[in-house]
C-alpha distance (Angstrom), angle and dihedral (degrees) to the residues before:
residue distance angle dihedral
F1 . . .
V2 3.79 . .
M3 3.79 113.0 .
D4 3.77 103.2 171.1
G5 3.78 140.9 63.6
S6 3.80 95.5 -77.5
C7 3.82 90.6 92.8
F8 3.82 88.8 70.9
T9 3.81 111.4 87.7
S10 3.80 95.0 -155.6
S11 3.77 139.1 10.5
A12 3.78 117.9 -91.0
C13 3.78 129.6 -138.8
Q14 3.84 88.9 -113.8
N15 3.77 129.9 57.3
P16 3.85 107.8 -94.8
T17 3.82 95.8 -160.1
L18 3.82 96.7 111.9
T19 3.80 91.8 45.8
I20 3.81 91.0 50.8
M21 3.81 90.4 48.6
A22 3.82 91.9 49.4
L23 3.81 92.0 49.8
A24 3.81 90.6 49.1
V25 3.82 92.0 50.6
R26 3.81 91.9 49.2
S27 3.80 91.1 48.0
C28 3.81 91.6 49.8
D29 3.81 91.4 49.3
Y30 3.80 90.1 51.1
L31 3.81 92.4 47.2
M32 3.80 92.1 49.3
G33 3.81 90.4 52.1
E34 3.80 91.5 49.5
M35 3.80 91.4 48.5
K36 3.81 91.0 51.4
R37 3.82 89.7 51.9
G38 3.81 90.1 49.6
N39 3.80 94.7 -118.4
I40 3.80 93.3 123.5
């Protein structure tokens, strides 16, 4: 799982900090669910 700005291929004209934070939160929620199910 990539949870930082490296998934963006180029820099945008706006600051992507909130988008990166939102993607990290969603990834963590998914990972926690998978850990609870015993899949990870």
